[in-house]
C-alpha positions as CSV (number, residue, x, y, z in Angstrom):
1,M,-61.9,40.0,-34.9
2,S,-62.2,41.8,-31.6
3,P,-59.4,41.4,-29.0
4,G,-59.8,38.3,-26.8
5,F,-62.1,36.5,-29.3
6,S,-61.2,32.8,-29.8
7,M,-62.6,30.1,-32.1
8,M,-61.7,27.4,-29.5
9,G,-64.8,25.3,-28.8
10,S,-66.3,25.8,-32.2
11,G,-64.9,22.6,-33.6
12,I,-62.8,24.4,-36.2
13,Y,-59.5,23.0,-34.6
14,S,-60.8,19.4,-34.5
15,T,-58.6,16.8,-36.1
16,T,-58.8,13.1,-36.9
17,V,-56.4,10.7,-35.1
18,T,-55.9,7.0,-35.5
19,R,-55.4,4.9,-32.4
20,E,-54.7,1.2,-31.8
21,I,-57.4,-0.3,-29.6
22,V,-56.6,-3.4,-27.6
23,C,-60.1,-4.6,-26.4
24,N,-59.0,-6.5,-23.3
25,E,-57.2,-3.5,-22.0
26,R,-60.3,-1.3,-22.1
27,C,-63.4,-3.5,-21.9
28,E,-64.9,-3.8,-18.4
29,D,-67.6,-6.2,-19.6
30,C,-64.9,-8.8,-20.7
31,D,-63.2,-8.4,-17.3
32,Q,-66.5,-9.0,-15.4
33,E,-67.3,-12.0,-17.5
34,G,-63.8,-13.5,-17.1
35,K,-63.1,-13.2,-20.8
36,K,-59.9,-11.9,-22.5
37,C,-61.0,-10.7,-25.9
38,E,-58.0,-10.8,-28.3
39,A,-59.2,-8.1,-30.7
40,I,-56.8,-5.4,-31.7
41,W,-57.6,-2.9,-34.4
42,E,-57.1,0.7,-35.5
43,E,-59.9,3.2,-35.1
44,D,-60.2,6.8,-36.3
45,F,-61.4,9.4,-33.8
46,E,-62.3,13.0,-34.0
47,T,-60.6,15.2,-31.4
48,D,-62.2,18.2,-29.8
49,D,-60.4,21.6,-30.3
50,W,-58.0,20.8,-27.5
51,G,-56.9,17.4,-28.9
52,N,-59.0,15.3,-26.5
53,V,-61.0,12.2,-27.6
54,D,-64.3,10.9,-26.0
55,Q,-66.1,8.6,-28.3
56,S,-68.0,5.3,-28.3
57,V,-66.3,2.2,-29.6
58,T,-67.8,-1.3,-30.3
59,C,-65.6,-4.4,-30.6
60,K,-66.3,-6.4,-33.7
61,V,-65.2,-9.6,-31.9
62,C,-66.9,-9.6,-28.5
63,G,-69.6,-7.0,-29.4
64,H,-69.1,-5.0,-26.2
65,G,-69.3,-1.2,-26.4
66,Y,-67.4,1.2,-24.3
67,T,-66.1,4.8,-24.4
68,Y,-62.6,5.5,-25.6
69,T,-61.2,8.6,-23.8
70,E,-57.8,10.3,-24.2
71,E,-56.7,13.6,-23.0
72,R,-54.0,15.5,-24.8
73,E,-50.8,15.8,-22.8
């Protein structure tokens, strides 16, 4: 490898993480409709090389879809 070459951004450092999803904390559609979906579940996400998550999620109870985002600290 030449000096200064990095594999970051290639996906090689991507990992799978499991996060607990509480629908009523994230679902804007439920808020707008005045609902409080009680769904709580675990979902597996693929991180990018830097440990960030940005993926679509669909609740199996209310059926609403939204994007789960998390930035590595």
